[in-house]
C-alpha positions as YAML, in Angstrom:
chain: A
units: angstrom
residues:
- id: 1
  name: MET
  ca: [116.98, 88.27, 122.49]
- id: 2
  name: ASN
  ca: [118.85, 91.80, 122.91]
- id: 3
  name: LEU
  ca: [119.97, 93.88, 120.19]
- id: 4
  name: GLU
  ca: [121.03, 97.52, 119.89]
- id: 5
  name: SER
  ca: [121.34, 100.02, 117.07]
- id: 6
  name: PRO
  ca: [124.47, 101.95, 116.55]
- id: 7
  name: LYS
  ca: [124.52, 105.29, 118.23]
- id: 8
  name: VAL
  ca: [123.62, 108.18, 115.81]
- id: 9
  name: SER
  ca: [124.02, 111.92, 116.23]
- id: 10
  name: VAL
  ca: [120.72, 113.79, 115.43]
- id: 11
  name: GLN
  ca: [120.80, 117.60, 114.58]
- id: 12
  name: LYS
  ca: [117.92, 118.42, 117.10]
- id: 13
  name: SER
  ca: [118.02, 118.99, 120.91]
- id: 14
  name: ALA
  ca: [117.04, 116.22, 123.25]
- id: 15
  name: ALA
  ca: [113.72, 117.77, 123.89]
- id: 16
  name: ASP
  ca: [113.05, 117.96, 120.06]
- id: 17
  name: THR
  ca: [114.13, 114.73, 119.38]
- id: 18
  name: PHE
  ca: [111.80, 113.37, 122.56]
- id: 19
  name: ALA
  ca: [108.93, 115.17, 120.93]
- id: 20
  name: PHE
  ca: [109.64, 113.80, 117.42]
- id: 21
  name: LEU
  ca: [109.78, 109.86, 118.91]
- id: 22
  name: THR
  ca: [106.61, 110.62, 121.17]
- id: 23
  name: ASP
  ca: [104.46, 111.27, 118.22]
- id: 24
  name: VAL
  ca: [103.80, 107.90, 116.84]
- id: 25
  name: LYS
  ca: [102.93, 109.49, 113.39]
- id: 26
  name: ASN
  ca: [106.73, 110.42, 112.99]
- id: 27
  name: PHE
  ca: [107.52, 106.75, 112.71]
- id: 28
  name: GLU
  ca: [106.18, 106.60, 109.17]
- id: 29
  name: LYS
  ca: [109.27, 109.08, 108.49]
- id: 30
  name: LEU
  ca: [111.61, 106.71, 109.96]
- id: 31
  name: MET
  ca: [110.51, 103.13, 108.39]
- id: 32
  name: PRO
  ca: [112.64, 101.21, 105.99]
- id: 33
  name: ALA
  ca: [112.09, 101.62, 102.27]
- id: 34
  name: ASN
  ca: [110.54, 97.98, 102.36]
- id: 35
  name: THR
  ca: [107.68, 98.88, 104.29]
- id: 36
  name: ALA
  ca: [104.49, 97.42, 102.92]
- id: 37
  name: LYS
  ca: [102.09, 99.14, 105.40]
- id: 38
  name: PHE
  ca: [101.83, 101.80, 107.88]
- id: 39
  name: GLU
  ca: [98.85, 102.67, 109.68]
- id: 40
  name: ILE
  ca: [98.02, 104.95, 112.58]
- id: 41
  name: ILE
  ca: [95.65, 103.06, 115.27]
- id: 42
  name: SER
  ca: [95.42, 105.88, 118.03]
- id: 43
  name: ASP
  ca: [97.37, 108.66, 119.58]
- id: 44
  name: ASP
  ca: [99.81, 105.95, 120.94]
- id: 45
  name: SER
  ca: [99.95, 103.11, 118.67]
- id: 46
  name: PHE
  ca: [100.47, 102.13, 114.95]
- id: 47
  name: VAL
  ca: [100.73, 98.98, 112.86]
- id: 48
  name: PHE
  ca: [103.40, 98.58, 110.20]
- id: 49
  name: ALA
  ca: [104.56, 95.39, 107.78]
- id: 50
  name: LEU
  ca: [107.63, 94.95, 106.02]
- id: 51
  name: SER
  ca: [107.74, 93.27, 102.73]
- id: 52
  name: GLY
  ca: [107.40, 89.37, 103.51]
- id: 53
  name: MET
  ca: [106.97, 89.84, 107.23]
- id: 54
  name: PRO
  ca: [103.58, 89.68, 109.29]
- id: 55
  name: GLU
  ca: [101.94, 92.96, 110.41]
- id: 56
  name: ILE
  ca: [103.60, 94.32, 113.99]
- id: 57
  name: LYS
  ca: [101.53, 96.74, 116.32]
- id: 58
  name: LEU
  ca: [103.50, 98.86, 118.50]
- id: 59
  name: LYS
  ca: [102.16, 100.81, 121.40]
- id: 60
  name: LEU
  ca: [103.96, 103.85, 123.07]
- id: 61
  name: VAL
  ca: [104.04, 102.55, 126.62]
- id: 62
  name: GLU
  ca: [106.53, 104.85, 128.31]
- id: 63
  name: LYS
  ca: [108.20, 108.30, 128.04]
- id: 64
  name: THR
  ca: [110.82, 109.71, 130.11]
- id: 65
  name: PRO
  ca: [110.99, 113.41, 129.09]
- id: 66
  name: ASN
  ca: [114.17, 113.98, 126.85]
- id: 67
  name: SER
  ca: [115.92, 110.79, 127.56]
- id: 68
  name: LYS
  ca: [113.81, 107.85, 126.99]
- id: 69
  name: VAL
  ca: [110.82, 106.24, 124.81]
- id: 70
  name: VAL
  ca: [109.41, 102.75, 124.93]
- id: 71
  name: LEU
  ca: [107.31, 101.04, 122.41]
- id: 72
  name: ASN
  ca: [105.95, 97.75, 123.06]
- id: 73
  name: SER
  ca: [104.48, 95.04, 120.74]
- id: 74
  name: PRO
  ca: [101.29, 93.46, 122.56]
- id: 75
  name: SER
  ca: [101.55, 90.37, 119.92]
- id: 76
  name: GLU
  ca: [101.87, 87.05, 121.89]
- id: 77
  name: LYS
  ca: [103.89, 85.83, 118.70]
- id: 78
  name: LEU
  ca: [106.16, 88.75, 118.33]
- id: 79
  name: ASN
  ca: [106.19, 90.26, 122.08]
- id: 80
  name: PHE
  ca: [109.13, 92.80, 122.45]
- id: 81
  name: SER
  ca: [110.00, 96.22, 123.28]
- id: 82
  name: LEU
  ca: [111.75, 98.89, 121.21]
- id: 83
  name: SER
  ca: [113.31, 101.51, 123.27]
- id: 84
  name: ALA
  ca: [115.02, 104.93, 122.19]
- id: 85
  name: GLN
  ca: [117.75, 106.41, 124.53]
- id: 86
  name: ILE
  ca: [118.20, 110.11, 123.99]
- id: 87
  name: ASP
  ca: [121.52, 111.76, 125.37]
- id: 88
  name: GLU
  ca: [121.97, 115.56, 125.05]
- id: 89
  name: ILE
  ca: [125.07, 116.57, 123.38]
- id: 90
  name: GLY
  ca: [124.31, 120.14, 122.70]
- id: 91
  name: GLN
  ca: [121.83, 122.92, 122.42]
- id: 92
  name: ASN
  ca: [120.70, 121.65, 118.99]
- id: 93
  name: GLN
  ca: [122.35, 118.12, 119.00]
- id: 94
  name: SER
  ca: [121.44, 114.58, 120.68]
- id: 95
  name: ALA
  ca: [122.68, 111.42, 120.54]
- id: 96
  name: VAL
  ca: [120.32, 108.21, 120.19]
- id: 97
  name: GLN
  ca: [120.45, 104.58, 120.54]
- id: 98
  name: LEU
  ca: [117.54, 101.98, 119.96]
- id: 99
  name: PHE
  ca: [117.41, 98.75, 122.05]
- id: 100
  name: PHE
  ca: [115.15, 95.85, 121.04]
- id: 101
  name: GLU
  ca: [114.42, 93.38, 123.78]
- id: 102
  name: GLY
  ca: [112.33, 90.32, 123.21]
- id: 103
  name: GLU
  ca: [112.00, 86.62, 124.53]
- id: 104
  name: PHE
  ca: [111.53, 84.14, 121.53]
- id: 105
  name: ASN
  ca: [112.23, 80.64, 121.21]
- id: 106
  name: PRO
  ca: [115.97, 79.82, 119.56]
- id: 107
  name: MET
  ca: [114.54, 78.96, 116.01]
- id: 108
  name: ILE
  ca: [112.43, 82.29, 115.87]
- id: 109
  name: GLY
  ca: [115.37, 84.14, 117.24]
- id: 110
  name: MET
  ca: [117.71, 82.82, 114.45]
- id: 111
  name: MET
  ca: [115.04, 83.75, 111.80]
- id: 112
  name: ILE
  ca: [114.27, 87.26, 113.04]
- id: 113
  name: LYS
  ca: [117.57, 88.38, 114.23]
- id: 114
  name: SER
  ca: [118.90, 89.56, 111.07]
- id: 115
  name: PRO
  ca: [116.13, 91.48, 109.84]
- id: 116
  name: ILE
  ca: [115.38, 93.10, 113.28]
- id: 117
  name: SER
  ca: [119.10, 94.19, 113.33]
- id: 118
  name: LYS
  ca: [118.73, 95.75, 109.91]
- id: 119
  name: PHE
  ca: [115.22, 97.27, 111.03]
- id: 120
  name: ILE
  ca: [116.34, 98.96, 114.00]
- id: 121
  name: GLU
  ca: [119.57, 100.04, 112.25]
- id: 122
  name: SER
  ca: [117.26, 101.62, 109.60]
- id: 123
  name: LEU
  ca: [115.06, 103.28, 111.96]
- id: 124
  name: VAL
  ca: [118.00, 105.08, 113.60]
- id: 125
  name: THR
  ca: [119.94, 105.98, 110.51]
- id: 126
  name: ASN
  ca: [116.56, 107.64, 109.18]
- id: 127
  name: LEU
  ca: [116.13, 109.63, 112.40]
- id: 128
  name: SER
  ca: [119.75, 110.98, 111.97]
- id: 129
  name: ASN
  ca: [118.63, 112.47, 108.86]
- id: 130
  name: GLN
  ca: [115.47, 114.10, 110.30]
...
């Protein structure tokens, strides 16, 4: 399953946006309102849970300076990656789009497509307000 968020404008340079997204503590600020749990595990990973959903661990696995950040979920049940593509627009402005990629059986895919779409849209919308 491949999903993408709308591309949003962020009032930060690509370097500042990259720095924000590579500090996993900042993801707490991006979580949707229905977040039931958010906990930092290490400098590069955190666990979160949305209301009515299981806990998900994300680990920072790839950083391409000022252009790309990739987080992976090491769970066997929900194995996916969440990538942020950062594009420089101007000195104090960048554009960000999130990409969700995961392999799920068709039934699980149907069940999670809508919540995951809303989740990544919420993340990117909250990022545009930072």
